Structures are given as structure tokens and as C-alpha cells.
N, C-alpha and C positions, 0 to 999 in steps of 0.2 A: 276527732281523728277517725278516719274510716277503718273498719276492721279488715284485716288481711286474712286470707285463707291460711289456716294452720293445719299442718299434717296431724292426723290423729295421734301418731306416736309422740310428736313434740308436745301436743296438748296434754297427753297422759304423763309424760316425763315432767313437765312443768307442774302439774297437779301433785305428783309425788314429791317434788322438791319443796313445794310449799308446805307439805306435811312434815318434812324433816329438815327444818332450818337449823343452821349452826348458831352458836351463841351470839356471834357478831351479827348475823342476819336478823336474829330475833331482836337484838338491842336496837338496830337501826330501824327495823320495821315498827317497833313500838314508838320510836321517835317521829316517824313520818306518816304512819297510817292515819286514816280518818281525817285527813286534811290538817293534821296537827302542826305541820311545819309551814307556817305562813300561808295556810289555806291551799297548799299545793296537793294535787291528787297523784299519789304514787301507786304503782302496781308492783307486785313482786313476782319473780319468776315468769316474766313476760316473754313470750315468743316474739322475736323481732328478726326479720329477714333470714329465717332458717336457723337462728340461734336462740338460746334462752338466756336472757339477761337477768341479773339478780334483782334489780329494781329499775323502774323507769317512771318518769313523769312525762307521759305522752303529749300533754298540752304544750310543754316547753321543750320537748325533744331532748330530754336529759336522761342518760343512762348512768346508773351507778353500779359499779362492779366491786365486789369485796374479794380481796385476794388473801389466801393463806400462804404458808411457807412454800408450798409446791409451785406457786406462781413465780418464785424467784429463780427457779431452774431455767436454764437457757432455752430449752425446747418450749416450755410453757410460756415463757416471756415472749418468744417470737410469735407463738400462736395468738397471745393476747394482743400484741401489736397489730397483727393482721386483722383481727376482729375489730379493733378500735378504728383502724383506717377505713374498713368497710362501712362501719356505722357512721363515721364522719362523712364519708362520701354520700350517704343517704340523708345527711343533714342533722344527725344527732351529735350532741356533745357528750363525751364519755368521761366520767369521773371515776378514778380508781382509788380505793383506800385499802390499806392493810387491815386485816381483822383486828390486829392489836390496836390500831388507831381508833377503831370503833369502840372497842372494849375499854380503852383507857381514857379517851377524850371525845366522847360523842358530841359534846357541845361545840367544839371547834369544827368537827366534821359537818355538823348541821349548818354552822355559820358559813363554811366554805360552799356548801350546796346553795344556800340562799344567795350568796355573792354571785355565784355562777349564773343562777337564774336571772338575777337583776342585770348582769352584764349582757346576757343574751336577749333581753327584751328589746323590741324595736324602738 
């Protein structure tokens, strides 16, 4: 996947976010990093189209967003829907998981990711 120009402020913000991961982000990262999940290459806190996504598998155009309780609020949910539509228009598939799902049932989360990747293969 070709690299896109990323504004320095977004690059620095992404770098800071990688250093201060939540418990759910850390748990998912430990499950998918280093090609541990079916050999897929994931990146964390990746700048995409002017936004920073939690995780992405660029080769399969899969974005994974982890949502805490604040994403259940009306304003945040509308913002998330807008971002999701924009990513989908660019050809990405967006998967959203609640932090609690990651912390309680990482195995089923990983299975869902694998199923989505297989469904999206040509």
C-alpha cells in the first residue's frame, strides 16, 4: 500500500497514542501484532485520510476501532458513523468493538476479524 502524506501533528499524535494504549487496545495489540492473527499485518494508531484509527490491516483494508463508554453518547456515535462512512467510501471495512468485548472475549473478537478478512477476499 503506498504511503500517504501525513501531517506532522497527526504523526506525533499517533506516536503519543501508541505510547499510552488503553487496556483493551493493549490486549488486542498483543493478539494481532507480529502477524499473530492468521499472518495478517496490523498497525496501530495509523493515520488514515486525516484521522487516526486504532488498528488497521492495510493489505486487506480493514480498520478496527475500539469504543469505550463515551462512544455510546449521541454526539460521539454520530461522529463515529460519519468517520465510518468516509472510510467505507475509500474502500475500507470498519469493525467496531466495545472495550468490554475485547477484555472479556478476545477469542471471539479475533474470530470475527478473521471471518471479515476471509469474506472480503476476492
